[in-house]
C-alpha positions in Angstrom: 78.2 74.3 150.0 76.6 76.1 152.9 74.3 73.7 154.8 70.7 74.5 155.0 68.4 74.4 158.0 66.6 71.4 159.5 62.9 72.0 160.2 61.4 68.7 161.1 63.4 66.7 163.6 63.0 65.3 167.1 65.7 67.0 169.1 67.5 65.3 172.0 70.4 67.1 173.6 73.0 64.6 174.7 74.5 67.0 177.3 71.2 68.4 178.6 68.1 66.4 179.6 64.9 67.4 177.9 62.7 64.5 178.6 60.0 66.6 180.1 59.8 68.9 177.1 60.2 66.3 174.3 56.7 66.9 172.8 57.5 70.6 172.0 60.3 69.5 169.7 58.2 67.2 167.5 56.9 68.7 164.3 53.3 67.9 163.5 52.8 65.9 160.4 51.8 67.5 157.2 48.1 67.4 156.4 46.8 65.6 153.3 48.2 66.8 150.1 44.9 66.3 148.2 42.8 69.4 148.0 39.3 68.8 146.7 38.1 72.4 146.3 39.7 75.3 144.5 41.3 77.6 146.9 39.5 80.9 147.2 39.6 83.9 149.5 37.4 82.3 152.1 39.4 79.1 152.3 42.7 81.1 152.3 41.4 83.1 155.2 40.3 80.0 157.1 43.7 78.4 156.5 45.5 81.5 157.8 43.3 81.6 160.9 44.0 78.0 161.6 47.7 78.6 161.2 47.6 81.6 163.6 45.7 79.4 166.1 48.3 76.6 165.9 51.2 79.2 166.3 49.6 80.6 169.4 49.3 77.1 170.9 53.0 76.4 169.9 54.1 79.6 171.6 52.4 78.5 174.8 54.1 75.1 174.6 57.5 76.7 174.1 57.1 79.1 177.0 56.1 76.2 179.2 59.1 74.3 178.1 61.4 77.3 178.7 60.6 77.4 182.4 62.6 74.2 182.8 65.8 75.8 181.6 65.7 79.6 182.0 67.4 80.4 185.2 66.3 83.0 187.6 68.4 86.2 187.3 70.4 87.3 190.3 70.0 90.9 191.5 73.2 92.0 189.9 72.2 90.3 186.6 68.8 92.1 186.7 70.5 95.4 187.4 72.9 94.9 184.5 70.1 94.0 182.1 68.1 97.1 183.0 71.2 99.2 182.4 71.8 97.7 178.9 68.1 97.9 178.0 68.4 101.7 178.2 71.8 102.0 176.6 71.9 100.1 173.2 68.8 101.1 171.2 70.6 101.5 167.9 71.7 98.4 165.9 74.9 100.4 165.2 75.5 100.8 168.9 75.4 97.3 170.1 78.2 96.2 172.5 80.8 93.6 171.7 79.2 90.2 172.0 79.6 86.5 171.0 76.6 86.5 168.7 74.3 89.1 167.1 70.8 88.3 165.8 68.2 89.8 163.5 64.5 88.9 163.3 61.7 89.7 160.9 58.1 89.1 162.0 55.6 88.6 159.2 52.8 91.2 159.1 49.4 89.9 160.2 46.1 91.2 158.9 46.1 95.0 158.9 49.5 94.9 160.6 53.0 96.1 159.7 56.0 93.8 159.6 58.2 94.1 162.7 61.9 93.8 163.2 64.0 92.8 166.2 67.8 92.9 166.6 70.2 92.3 169.5 72.9 90.1 170.9 73.7 87.2 173.3 76.6 86.0 175.4 77.3 82.9 177.3 75.8 82.9 180.8 78.8 81.5 182.5 77.7 82.3 186.1 74.3 80.6 186.2 74.0 77.6 188.4 72.0 75.8 185.7 74.5 76.3 182.9 76.7 73.5 181.7 79.9 73.7 179.8 80.3 71.3 176.9 82.5 70.6 173.8 81.4 70.5 170.2 84.0 69.9 167.4 86.8 70.9 169.8 85.1 74.2 170.8 83.8 75.0 174.3 80.2 76.2 174.7 77.9 77.0 177.6 74.4 75.7 177.6 72.7 78.9 178.8 73.1 82.2 177.0 71.3 85.5 177.4 71.3 89.0 176.0 69.2 92.0 175.0 66.6 92.3 172.1 65.5 95.6 170.6 62.5 96.3 168.4 63.4 98.5 165.4 61.2 101.3 166.8 63.8 102.7 169.2 61.2 102.1 172.0 60.6 98.5 172.9 63.4 96.7 174.7 63.4 93.0 175.7 65.6 90.3 177.1 66.5 87.0 175.2 67.4 83.6 176.6 69.0 80.9 174.5 69.6 77.3 175.4 72.4 75.4 173.4 73.1 71.7 173.2 74.2 68.9 170.8 71.8 66.7 168.9 72.7 64.1 166.3 76.2 65.7 166.0 74.8 69.1 165.3 74.7 72.3 167.5 71.1 73.2 168.3 69.3 75.9 170.3 66.1 77.3 171.7 65.3 81.0 172.0 62.8 82.9 174.2 62.3 86.6 174.1 60.6 88.3 177.0 59.4 91.9 177.0 58.0 93.5 180.2 57.9 90.1 181.9 55.8 88.5 179.1 57.2 86.1 176.6 56.4 87.2 173.1 58.7 85.2 170.8 60.1 81.6 170.6 62.2 79.7 168.1 64.3 76.7 167.6 67.8 77.2 166.2 70.3 75.3 164.0 73.8 76.5 164.5 76.6 76.1 161.9 80.2 77.1 161.3 81.2 76.1 164.9 78.4 78.2 166.4 79.3 81.4 164.5 76.1 81.3 162.5 72.6 80.2 163.3 69.2 80.1 161.7 65.8 79.8 163.4 62.9 77.5 162.6 59.6 76.7 164.3 59.4 80.5 164.8 56.3 81.9 166.6 55.5 85.4 167.7 52.7 86.7 169.8 49.3 86.8 168.0 50.3 83.7 166.1 52.6 85.3 163.5 55.7 83.6 162.2 59.0 85.1 161.0 62.7 84.7 160.2 65.7 84.6 162.6 69.4 84.6 162.0 72.5 84.7 164.2 75.9 86.0 163.2 79.2 86.5 165.1 79.9 89.7 163.2 77.9 92.9 163.9 78.3 94.0 160.2 76.6 90.9 159.0 73.8 91.4 161.5 73.2 94.9 160.3 73.2 93.7 156.7 70.8 90.9 157.5 68.4 93.4 159.2 68.5 95.7 156.2 68.0 92.7 153.9 64.9 91.7 155.8 63.4 95.1 155.4 64.2 95.1 151.6 62.8 91.6 151.1 59.6 92.4 153.0 59.0 95.6 151.0 59.6 93.7 147.8 57.4 90.9 148.8 54.6 93.4 149.5 55.2 95.1 146.1 55.4 91.6 144.4 52.2 90.5 146.1 50.3 93.7 145.2 51.5 93.7 141.6 50.8 90.0 141.1 47.2 90.2 142.3 46.0 90.7 138.8 42.4 89.6 138.3 43.1 88.9 134.6 40.4 87.0 132.8 41.1 83.6 131.3 42.4 84.6 127.9 41.0 82.9 124.9 44.0 80.7 124.4 44.2 77.6 122.2 45.7 74.8 124.3 46.6 72.0 121.9 47.9 69.5 124.4 47.8 68.4 128.0 49.7 69.7 131.0 51.9 67.4 133.1 54.2 68.1 136.1 57.0 66.2 137.9 57.8 67.7 141.3 60.8 66.3 143.3 61.4 67.6 146.8 64.3 66.1 148.8 64.2 67.2 152.5 65.1 64.2 154.7 68.6 63.2 153.9 69.8 59.9 155.3 73.5 60.7 155.7 74.6 63.1 158.5 77.0 64.9 156.1 74.0 66.3 154.3 71.8 68.5 156.5 68.1 67.8 156.2 66.1 70.7 154.6 63.0 72.5 155.5 61.5 73.8 152.3 61.7 71.2 149.5 58.9 68.9 150.6 56.8 71.8 151.7 57.3 73.6 148.4 56.4 70.6 146.1 53.4 69.8 148.3 52.0 73.2 148.0 52.8 73.7 144.4 51.2 70.3 143.6 48.0 71.3 145.3 47.7 74.5 143.3 48.5 72.8 140.0 45.9 70.1 140.6 43.1 72.4 141.8 43.6 75.7 140.0 45.4 74.9 136.7 44.8 72.6 133.8 47.2 69.8 134.7 46.3 66.4 133.6 48.6 64.7 136.1 51.0 65.9 138.8 53.7 63.4 139.9 55.0 64.4 143.4 58.2 62.5 144.5 59.4 63.2 148.0 62.8 62.2 149.6 63.8 60.2 146.6 66.9 58.1 146.0 68.7 58.0 142.6 66.6 55.1 141.2 63.3 56.7 142.3 64.2 60.0 140.7 65.1 58.3 137.3 62.0 56.2 137.5 59.9 59.4 137.8 61.6 60.8 134.7 60.9 57.6 132.8 57.3 57.6 133.8 56.9 61.3 132.8 58.4 60.5 129.4 56.0 57.7 128.8 53.0 60.0 129.7 53.7 62.9 127.4 53.4 63.5 123.7 55.0 66.2 121.4 52.0 68.5 121.8 52.0 68.6 125.6 53.3 71.0 128.2 55.7 69.6 130.8 56.9 71.2 134.1 59.8 69.7 136.1 60.5 71.1 139.5 63.5 70.0 141.7 64.2 71.2 145.2 67.0 69.7 147.4 70.7 69.6 147.8 73.0 70.3 144.8 76.7 70.2 144.6 79.6 70.5 142.2 82.7 68.4 141.5 85.2 69.7 139.1 83.2 71.4 136.3 80.1 69.2 136.7 77.0 69.9 138.7 74.9 67.3 140.5 71.5 66.8 142.1 71.8 64.9 145.4 69.4 62.0 146.2 68.6 61.5 149.9 70.7 58.4 150.2 73.9 59.8 148.6 77.2 60.0 150.5 79.2 63.1 150.4 82.5 61.2 150.1 81.4 59.4 146.9 79.6 60.7 143.9 78.4 57.2 142.9 74.8 57.9 143.8 74.8 61.6 142.8 72.9 62.6 139.7 75.0 64.3 137.0 73.1 67.1 135.3 74.3 65.9 132.0 72.4 62.6 132.7 69.3 64.7 133.5 69.7 66.7 130.3 69.6 63.4 128.3 66.2 62.6 129.8 65.0 66.1 129.2 66.0 66.2 125.6 64.1 62.9 125.0 60.9 64.0 126.6 58.4 64.6 123.7 56.9 67.8 124.9 55.9 71.0 123.0 56.8 73.1 126.0 59.3 71.9 128.7 60.0 74.0 131.7 62.5 73.1 134.4 62.6 74.9 137.7 65.5 74.2 140.1 65.8 75.3 143.7 69.2 74.0 144.7 72.8 75.0 145.1 75.3 74.8 142.3 73.0 74.4 139.3 74.8 75.2 136.0 73.7 74.6 132.5 74.6 76.2 129.2 72.3 79.1 128.5 71.2 81.5 125.8 69.5 84.9 125.6 66.3 85.6 127.6 65.0 88.7 125.7 61.3 89.1 125.0 59.3 92.0 123.5 56.3 93.4 125.3 53.1 92.9 123.3 49.5 92.7 123.9 49.0 89.9 126.4 46.5 87.8 124.5 48.4 87.8 121.3 51.7 87.4 123.1 50.6 84.4 125.1 49.1 82.7 122.1 52.4 83.1 120.2 54.4 81.9 123.2 52.1 78.8 123.5 52.3 78.1 119.7 56.1 78.1 119.6 58.3 75.4 121.0 59.9 76.2 124.4 62.7 74.8 126.5 63.3 76.9 129.6 65.2 76.5 132.8 64.5 78.7 135.8 66.9 78.2 138.8 67.2 79.9 142.2 70.9 80.3 141.7 73.8 79.2 139.5 77.3 78.2 140.8 76.5 79.4 144.3 74.9 78.3 147.6 71.2 79.1 148.0 69.1 79.5 151.1 66.7 76.8 152.3 63.9 78.9 153.9 62.9 82.5 153.7 60.0 83.2 156.0 58.0 80.3 157.4 58.3 76.8 155.8 59.0 77.7 152.2 62.1 79.0 150.3 61.9 82.5 148.8 62.1 80.8 145.3 59.2 78.4 146.2 57.1 81.0 147.8 57.4 83.4 144.9 56.4 80.7 142.5 53.4 79.7 144.7 52.3 83.4 145.0 52.6 83.8 141.2 50.3 80.8 140.7 47.8 81.8 143.3 47.5 85.5 142.3 47.1 85.0 138.5 44.7 83.1 136.2 47.2 83.2 133.3 51.0 83.7 133.7 54.1 82.8 131.7 57.3 81.3 133.2 59.3 84.4 132.3 56.8 86.6 134.2 57.2 84.2 137.2 61.0 84.5 136.7 60.7 88.3 137.0 58.7 88.0 140.2 61.2 85.6 141.7 64.0 88.0 140.7 62.3 90.8 142.5 61.8 88.7 145.6 65.5 87.9 145.7 66.8 91.4 145.2 69.3 92.3 147.8 70.0 88.7 148.6 73.3 86.9 148.0 71.8 84.5 145.5 70.7 85.5 142.0 68.0 83.5 140.2 68.7 82.7 136.5 66.4 82.1 133.5 68.0 80.1 130.7 66.5 79.6 127.2 67.8 76.2 126.2 68.4 76.5 122.5 70.6 73.4 122.5 67.5 71.5 123.7 65.3 72.8 120.8 64.0 76.1 122.2 62.2 78.1 119.5 61.2 81.4 121.4 58.1 80.0 123.1 57.3 80.1 126.8 55.6 77.9 129.3 52.2 79.5 130.1 50.2 78.5 133.2 46.4 78.6 132.4 43.9 78.2 135.2 40.7 76.3 134.9 37.7 78.2 133.6 
């Protein structure tokens, strides 16, 4: 399974001293998860404005920190940079390099998305650079290269600092255009430094974005195109989902309950910690509590095996056979033989003793006395037996009432027997963010409609979301319908 990316961690490079910049590597703690007021356009705007302000501050901190490690370029180096800035303005015309990168910058208010690509090489001649070994491979601490905006006009230079922290290869990146720093990010490198993904990404004006490094130019070109496709689909998805549908006159016979499990902080070094799971379940929990008719929302973060099963047992005790139950899991998943597992935060990779077999989870799910049961899974290697997912288009009010009336057992997963990505843009996974947007932009929406939105958001990506109608759990052609408060 491909490792995901670490977002929240205090970075200390064993080979390079960063004492003076330690604070810039400490992620601020999440704010309270309890939201007392229903989110509206005003509060959303205030939240976005605050995020932009924090990102601007973060960029200043990263620029200040970079002055301690970016070396002054020699005259020959400056001359070489200027020459390359003029030469390689096409992504197909980049020179041979150690690593290539692609960046997507999220659009701000009344702004277009922006894309940057380029390359870096080890700066072997700098007086500040240090040579070090990581997993029997040689690396140089300082790296630099050229960055190009996808407008064939703007050219910049990029500096990257590499080092080892907690037995992982880490990095920092700064992009400077016309002698002004405009972009900064932290990087987690994998596959012996041949692949890297950015986090804590900030761009001028307070915007965030996505960054990936690859050692093959073909992968870099594909990633850049994927960013463009994903962004256009996100825009399409956002526009099509902003449906101001009235609360339909639906008969809700039971109560809504949710169990949200997010495993991000893994205790064993063989499992990389993850960015999106805790962020996703926190945000989803807020929306379900404030906007939708959920009687209770259980949020379990960074859980071991016992805590996960205790949560299932608590959920089972709460619900009756007329209720609507949502279960959401985000975290590591793995497969052994023909069996799939969820991975608790204290599990060892060498032993499956503390792993959770999906057949054990199915036993709990079958026993939960709910009228509607929906399971959403954002993890690698999730596989269950599935049936057909066909549904006829009918008038919405009649359709939703029929779907609510009939028994439902549905699983929606971010992938099947395949690795899935941790984060898309910002702190959420594409799967999680698509679900969040579906909830925010609708007053009434079915899980199958949410599944379609998630599928659109993943178009062009390596992973393919799946929707399974679980007839062997007692599915009877119903659907899980989210109904907002009136």
